[in-house]
C-alpha positions in Angstrom: -88.9 -14.7 43.9 -90.0 -11.0 44.1 -92.1 -10.3 47.2 -91.2 -13.5 49.0 -90.4 -12.8 52.7 -87.5 -14.2 53.7 -86.8 -15.5 57.3 -83.4 -14.5 58.8 -81.6 -14.7 62.0 -79.4 -11.9 63.3 -76.1 -12.8 65.1 -75.0 -9.5 67.0 -71.2 -10.1 67.4 -69.6 -7.6 69.8 -65.8 -7.2 69.5 -62.9 -5.3 71.2 -62.9 -2.4 68.2 -66.0 -3.2 66.3 -69.8 -4.7 66.9 -71.0 -6.6 63.8 -74.7 -7.5 62.9 -75.0 -10.5 60.7 -78.3 -11.8 59.1 -78.2 -15.5 58.3 -80.6 -18.1 56.7 -80.2 -21.7 55.5 -81.4 -22.3 51.8 -80.7 -25.6 49.9 -78.6 -27.0 52.5 -76.1 -23.8 53.1 -75.9 -21.4 55.6 -76.1 -17.8 53.8 -74.8 -14.7 55.6 -74.9 -11.0 55.0 -73.3 -8.2 57.3 -75.9 -5.6 57.7 -74.2 -3.2 60.0 -70.7 -2.5 61.6 -70.2 -0.1 63.9 -66.8 1.1 66.1 -66.8 -0.2 69.9 -63.5 1.3 71.2 -64.2 2.2 74.6 -64.5 5.6 76.2 -62.9 7.6 78.8 -65.3 8.6 81.8 -64.0 10.4 84.9 -61.2 7.9 86.1 -62.2 4.9 83.8 -62.4 3.6 80.5 -65.6 1.9 79.8 -67.6 0.2 77.2 -70.4 2.6 75.8 -73.1 -0.2 75.8 -75.9 2.4 75.4 -74.4 3.7 72.2 -73.6 -0.1 71.2 -77.2 -0.9 71.9 -78.4 2.3 69.7 -76.4 1.0 66.9 -77.9 -2.3 67.1 -81.6 -1.0 67.0 -80.4 1.4 64.2 -78.8 -1.5 62.3 -81.7 -3.8 62.5 -84.4 -1.1 61.7 -82.4 -0.3 58.4 -82.0 -3.8 57.4 -85.8 -4.6 57.9 -86.9 -1.1 56.0 -84.6 -2.1 53.0 -85.2 -5.8 52.7 -88.5 -8.3 52.4 -87.5 -9.8 55.6 -88.8 -11.5 58.6 -86.4 -11.4 61.5 -87.0 -14.6 63.5 -84.4 -14.5 66.1 -81.7 -12.5 67.7 -78.7 -13.6 69.8 -75.5 -11.8 71.2 -72.1 -12.6 71.5 -69.1 -10.9 72.8 -65.9 -11.0 74.8 -65.7 -12.3 78.1 -64.7 -11.0 81.5 -65.8 -7.6 81.5 -69.2 -7.0 83.4 -72.0 -4.5 84.4 -73.9 -4.5 87.6 -77.7 -4.4 88.0 -79.7 -3.3 91.1 -82.5 -5.1 92.6 -84.8 -3.0 90.3 -83.2 -4.1 87.0 -81.1 -0.6 86.7 -77.7 -0.9 85.2 -75.7 0.7 87.8 -72.3 0.3 86.1 -71.1 0.1 82.5 -68.4 -2.5 81.9 -64.7 -1.3 82.6 -62.2 -2.0 79.5 -59.4 -4.0 80.2 -57.4 -1.8 78.5 -58.0 0.7 81.2 -56.5 -1.7 83.9 -53.2 -0.6 85.4 -50.9 -3.5 85.3 -49.3 -4.2 88.9 -48.8 -7.2 90.8 -50.7 -5.7 94.1 -53.9 -7.0 92.9 -52.3 -10.5 92.7 -50.8 -10.3 96.1 -54.1 -9.2 97.5 -56.1 -12.0 95.9 -53.3 -14.6 97.1 -53.9 -13.5 100.8 -57.7 -14.2 100.4 -57.4 -17.7 98.7 -54.9 -20.1 97.7 -54.2 -19.5 93.7 -54.2 -23.4 93.2 -57.5 -23.8 95.0 -59.5 -21.4 92.8 -57.8 -23.2 90.0 -59.2 -26.5 91.3 -62.7 -25.1 91.4 -62.7 -23.3 87.9 -59.9 -24.2 85.7 -59.5 -20.6 84.7 -56.6 -18.7 83.4 -55.6 -15.7 85.9 -55.3 -12.6 83.9 -55.1 -8.8 85.0 -58.7 -8.3 83.6 -60.4 -11.3 84.7 -63.8 -10.8 86.4 -62.5 -12.1 90.1 -59.7 -9.5 89.8 -62.3 -6.5 88.5 -64.5 -7.6 91.4 -61.7 -7.3 94.1 -60.6 -4.2 92.5 -64.3 -2.7 93.0 -64.2 -3.9 96.7 -61.1 -2.6 97.7 -61.9 0.9 96.1 -64.7 0.9 98.2 -67.3 0.7 95.7 -70.6 1.1 97.1 -72.7 -0.6 94.3 -71.5 -4.2 95.7 -73.6 -3.7 98.7 -76.8 -2.7 97.1 -78.1 -6.3 96.3 -76.6 -6.0 92.8 -76.4 -8.7 90.0 -73.3 -9.3 87.6 -74.5 -9.3 83.8 -71.7 -9.6 81.3 -71.4 -7.8 78.0 -73.8 -10.0 76.0 -76.0 -10.8 78.8 -76.5 -6.8 79.0 -77.7 -6.7 75.6 -80.1 -9.6 75.9 -81.4 -8.1 78.9 -82.1 -4.7 77.2 -83.8 -6.7 74.3 -86.1 -8.6 76.1 -85.7 -8.2 80.1 -84.1 -11.7 80.8 -81.5 -10.7 83.5 -79.6 -14.1 83.0 -75.9 -14.9 82.7 -75.4 -17.2 79.8 -73.4 -20.5 80.8 -70.2 -19.9 79.1 -69.4 -16.6 80.3 -70.5 -17.7 83.7 -67.9 -20.6 83.2 -64.9 -18.4 82.1 -65.3 -15.9 85.1 -63.2 -17.6 87.9 -66.3 -17.5 89.8 -67.7 -20.7 88.7 -67.4 -24.3 89.9 -66.7 -26.7 86.9 -67.6 -30.1 88.9 -70.6 -28.7 90.7 -71.7 -26.5 87.4 -72.7 -23.8 89.7 -71.3 -20.5 91.3 -68.9 -21.2 93.7 -69.9 -19.7 97.1 -66.7 -20.4 98.8 -64.9 -17.9 96.1 -67.3 -15.3 96.8 -66.9 -16.0 100.5 -63.2 -15.7 100.6 -63.1 -12.6 98.5 -65.8 -10.6 100.6 -68.2 -10.4 97.6 -71.7 -10.8 98.1 -73.5 -13.5 96.8 -76.5 -11.4 95.5 -73.8 -11.1 92.7 -75.0 -14.6 91.3 -77.4 -14.2 88.6 -79.2 -17.0 87.4 -77.8 -18.8 84.6 -79.3 -19.4 81.1 -77.8 -22.3 78.6 -77.1 -22.2 75.0 -79.8 -22.1 72.6 -82.1 -21.2 75.2 -84.9 -18.8 74.3 -84.6 -15.9 76.7 -87.6 -14.1 75.6 -89.1 -11.8 72.9 -87.8 -8.5 72.2 -89.8 -5.9 73.9 -92.9 -4.3 72.0 -91.4 -0.8 72.3 -88.2 -2.0 70.9 -89.4 -3.7 68.1 -91.3 -0.6 67.3 -88.1 1.3 67.4 -86.9 -1.5 65.1 -89.7 -0.8 62.7 -91.0 -4.5 63.2 -94.7 -5.1 63.3 -93.9 -8.3 65.3 -91.3 -9.3 68.4 -88.7 -11.6 67.4 -87.4 -13.9 69.8 -84.3 -13.7 71.7 -81.9 -16.8 71.8 -78.7 -17.2 73.8 -76.0 -18.5 71.6 -72.8 -19.5 73.4 -72.4 -15.6 74.5 -68.5 -16.0 74.8 -67.5 -15.3 71.4 -64.6 -17.8 71.4 -67.2 -20.5 72.2 -69.1 -19.4 69.3 -66.0 -19.4 66.8 -65.0 -22.8 67.9 -68.4 -24.2 67.2 -67.9 -23.0 63.3 -65.2 -25.2 62.8 -66.0 -27.8 60.1 -64.7 -30.8 61.7 -66.8 -33.6 63.3 -63.5 -35.2 64.4 -61.8 -35.3 67.6 -58.1 -34.4 66.7 -58.2 -30.6 65.9 -57.4 -27.4 67.5 -58.3 -24.1 66.9 -56.7 -20.5 66.9 -59.7 -17.6 67.2 -57.5 -14.7 65.5 -58.4 -11.4 66.5 -57.2 -8.8 68.6 -56.3 -11.5 71.2 -55.7 -15.1 69.7 -57.6 -17.6 71.6 -55.7 -21.3 71.1 -58.0 -24.2 72.4 -59.3 -27.7 71.8 -62.7 -29.2 72.5 -62.9 -31.7 75.2 -65.6 -33.8 77.1 -64.7 -32.4 80.3 -62.7 -29.5 81.8 -58.7 -30.1 82.1 -57.9 -29.1 85.4 -54.4 -30.3 86.8 -51.3 -28.9 87.9 -49.7 -28.8 84.3 -52.7 -26.8 83.2 -52.5 -24.3 86.3 -48.7 -23.9 86.0 -49.3 -23.0 82.1 -52.4 -20.8 83.2 -54.8 -22.5 80.7 -58.5 -22.1 81.1 -61.9 -24.1 80.7 -65.1 -22.9 79.6 -68.3 -24.2 78.1 -69.2 -24.8 74.6 -72.4 -25.5 72.8 -74.0 -28.7 73.2 -72.5 -29.4 76.7 -68.8 -30.2 75.8 -66.1 -28.3 77.4 -63.2 -26.0 75.7 -59.6 -26.0 77.0 -57.8 -23.1 75.9 -55.1 -20.1 76.4 -55.4 -16.8 75.5 -52.5 -14.9 74.1 -51.8 -11.6 72.4 -53.1 -11.7 68.5 -53.4 -9.0 66.0 -53.5 -6.3 68.6 -50.0 -5.4 68.0 -50.2 -5.0 64.0 -53.4 -3.2 64.5 -51.8 -0.6 66.8 -48.8 -0.4 64.5 -51.2 0.5 61.6 -52.5 3.3 63.5 -48.8 4.7 63.2 -48.5 3.7 59.7 -51.4 5.7 58.7 -50.4 5.4 54.8 -50.4 1.8 54.8 -53.3 -0.6 54.4 -53.3 -4.1 56.6 -52.7 -5.8 53.2 -50.0 -3.4 52.5 -48.2 -4.0 55.6 -48.4 -8.1 55.1 -47.0 -7.6 51.6 -44.0 -5.6 52.8 -43.5 -8.1 55.8 -43.5 -11.2 53.1 -40.5 -9.3 51.1 -38.4 -8.7 54.3 -35.5 -11.1 54.6 -35.1 -13.4 57.8 -33.6 -11.4 60.6 -34.1 -13.8 63.6 -35.2 -11.2 65.8 -38.3 -12.2 68.1 -40.4 -10.5 70.5 -43.0 -12.3 73.0 -46.3 -10.7 71.9 -47.7 -11.1 75.6 -44.8 -8.7 77.0 -46.2 -6.0 79.3 -44.3 -3.4 76.7 -47.1 -4.3 74.5 -50.2 -4.0 76.5 -50.9 -0.7 76.1 -48.3 1.8 74.7 -48.7 5.1 73.3 -46.6 4.0 70.4 -46.5 0.3 69.2 -43.6 0.4 66.8 -41.5 2.1 68.8 -42.2 -0.3 71.8 -41.3 -2.9 69.6 -37.9 -1.3 68.4 -36.9 -0.7 72.3 -38.1 -4.4 73.3 -35.5 -5.7 70.4 -32.7 -3.4 71.4 -33.2 -4.3 75.1 -33.1 -8.2 74.1 -30.5 -8.0 71.2 -28.6 -4.9 71.3 -29.7 -3.9 67.8 -31.4 -0.9 67.0 -34.6 -1.0 64.3 -36.3 2.1 63.1 -40.0 1.7 64.0 -40.8 3.5 60.5 -39.8 0.3 58.9 -43.6 -1.5 58.6 -42.0 -4.4 56.8 -39.1 -5.0 59.2 -41.2 -4.9 62.4 -44.5 -6.7 60.8 -42.1 -9.4 60.1 -41.0 -9.6 63.6 -44.3 -9.6 64.9 -45.7 -12.4 62.4 -42.9 -14.7 63.3 -43.1 -14.0 66.8 -46.7 -14.8 66.7 -46.4 -18.2 65.0 -43.8 -19.3 67.5 -46.1 -18.2 70.5 -48.9 -20.0 68.8 -46.4 -23.0 68.4 -45.4 -23.0 72.1 -49.3 -22.8 73.4 -50.3 -25.4 71.2 -47.6 -27.7 72.5 -48.5 -26.9 76.1 -52.3 -27.6 75.7 -51.7 -30.8 73.7 -49.3 -31.7 76.8 -51.9 -30.9 79.6 -55.1 -32.8 77.4 -53.0 -35.9 76.6 -54.9 -35.4 73.1 -53.5 -36.5 69.7 -54.0 -33.5 67.3 -53.3 -33.5 63.4 -54.3 -30.1 62.4 -55.2 -26.7 63.4 -58.0 -24.3 62.2 -57.4 -20.6 62.3 -60.9 -18.7 62.6 -61.8 -15.2 62.4 -60.1 -12.3 60.8 -56.6 -13.6 61.0 -57.7 -16.3 58.7 -57.3 -13.9 56.1 -53.8 -13.4 56.7 -51.7 -15.9 54.5 -48.3 -15.1 55.4 -49.2 -15.6 59.2 -51.2 -18.7 58.2 -48.0 -20.2 56.5 -45.7 -19.3 59.1 -48.3 -20.9 61.8 -48.1 -24.3 59.8 -44.2 -23.9 59.7 -43.9 -23.4 63.4 -46.2 -26.2 64.2 -45.4 -28.7 61.8 -49.1 -29.4 61.5 -51.6 -28.5 58.6 -53.3 -25.2 59.1 -56.9 -24.9 57.7 -58.9 -21.8 57.0 -62.5 -21.3 55.8 -64.7 -19.2 58.3 -63.9 -15.8 58.4 -66.7 -14.2 60.8 -66.6 -17.3 63.0 -68.1 -16.0 66.1 -71.2 -14.7 64.2 -71.6 -17.9 62.3 -71.4 -19.8 65.5 -73.9 -17.5 67.2 -76.1 -18.3 64.0 -75.8 -21.8 64.6 -76.8 -21.6 67.9 -79.9 -19.7 67.2 -80.7 -22.4 64.1 -80.1 -25.3 66.7 -82.4 -23.9 69.6 -85.2 -23.8 67.1 -85.0 -27.1 65.8 -83.5 -26.0 62.3 -80.4 -28.2 63.1 -81.0 -31.3 65.0 -77.6 -32.3 66.3 -73.8 -32.2 65.8 -73.4 -33.8 62.6 -76.0 -31.6 60.9 -74.5 -28.6 62.1 -70.9 -29.8 60.7 -72.3 -30.7 57.7 -74.0 -27.5 56.9 -70.5 -25.8 57.7 -68.8 -28.2 55.3 -71.5 -27.5 52.7 -70.9 -23.7 53.0 -67.3 -22.8 53.7 -64.6 -24.4 51.5 -61.3 -24.9 53.3 -57.8 -23.6 52.5 -55.0 -25.8 54.0 -51.6 -24.4 54.6 -48.8 -27.4 54.9 -45.6 -26.8 56.7 -42.5 -25.9 54.9 -38.8 -25.4 56.0 -39.2 -27.5 59.2 -35.6 -27.7 60.2 -35.4 -23.7 59.8 -38.5 -23.1 61.9 -37.4 -25.7 64.4 -34.1 -23.6 65.0 -36.5 -20.1 65.2 -38.5 -22.0 67.8 -35.6 -22.8 69.8 -34.1 -19.3 69.1 -37.5 -17.7 70.4 -37.8 -19.8 73.5 -33.7 -18.8 74.4 -34.3 -15.0 73.6 -37.7 -14.1 73.6 -40.1 -15.9 75.5 -41.0 -14.5 79.3 -43.3 -16.8 81.2 -44.3 -13.8 83.3 -46.4 -11.9 80.6 -49.6 -10.0 80.6 -51.9 -12.8 80.0 -50.6 -14.5 83.4 -49.6 -11.8 85.2 -48.0 -14.0 87.8 -44.4 -14.6 88.8 -45.3 -18.2 90.0 -46.3 -19.5 86.9 -43.4 -20.7 85.0 -42.3 -22.5 81.8 -42.8 -26.1 82.9 
């Protein structure tokens, strides 16, 4: 109806390459969404570091909301932010931001930091507390680097804020850390549900870093009056914490109220996991370097991070004449070549030329030279290798959790890649289901709606997802062929030591 003011909620999703503002509202039992602004979030080089320019992102957020409010008859009821985990900033006692988050892509890969960490605390003892994946870029190792470099900011009574928390703080002044981000930091105790003092002590990290922890769906405050003015709003919307780790939001958007599914959140990274009632902390999980972190409605996410579409994204930068859809189409026309890479190998972490890095890796493994300017050939290798790495990861997580899994949901941008989805179904021998593309943003909106009582329980969350998002199912094909491919991948390409684990003591168990 003309002139009717529509009440909307704004999900701000900060990804590794882009940021998105998504407006959402409920109408006739369905969730409607509209992308209102998108901006680049690539890191910038400052002196010796690559950092996340959070102030520029914040300007983009203000601009996006201002333009949307100006051009639409809407009332913005609430705002919430989700982002990637691990990266953080520091605030001083007065609340000033002392340090912008460093970019994990700017970190140097070597074993020194792991060896130093081992001298401070036994790796298994850390895992017993938090059940978190050890990575080059995890929060604990980033803090250890700061300390070893003599960063004076750690001694100023500073407090840690993760990327999403920084924006909540800028919006409303609440300097809390959302629970899903805290639980993923390797500084948390999953059993006591608190910061673990002994980890801080073992690494010589000040306890003042421990910010107050806020819960998903909690109202953090209201947008500052001055900020609302900048947005062109005559009122101050609520700021509501979603599960601010984007993967937790994405998993919340799975339209299934059963207990027999897993998910692949497919973006630059692929986060593969399942929902469990409690953290899964075991020697097997530790050897596989799997992680636990909190989900909305106080459940747990048991998962593993592997490299995702980053490899193809970096290839596309070299193949400027081709769109992503072009690359997928070319890959589908290439005959099987039985050549594979481990997507998590250090060769692909930050190369200057990704197609060349793939070509050299194949030559090293197989003694076969591939022209890096053959997008179809290279992409076929990458997509098949990703599917096989997903298969390995799903198998390992099932083994560790002892859960029976009958289907896998693919969420995020990768869900639009029909070729990879079919390969994944073939490799897994399980149906692969897709539906929610902007899963993190949708999960963010669902958390806000739940926090305001517009969705009252888990069933209502799942029902609105089912009504809103039709599901496409990819069924396994050519199973015998793909069983052989998996054996070949494990023999020729897979390396237990990779950039995600970064540790030689993790082995294929």
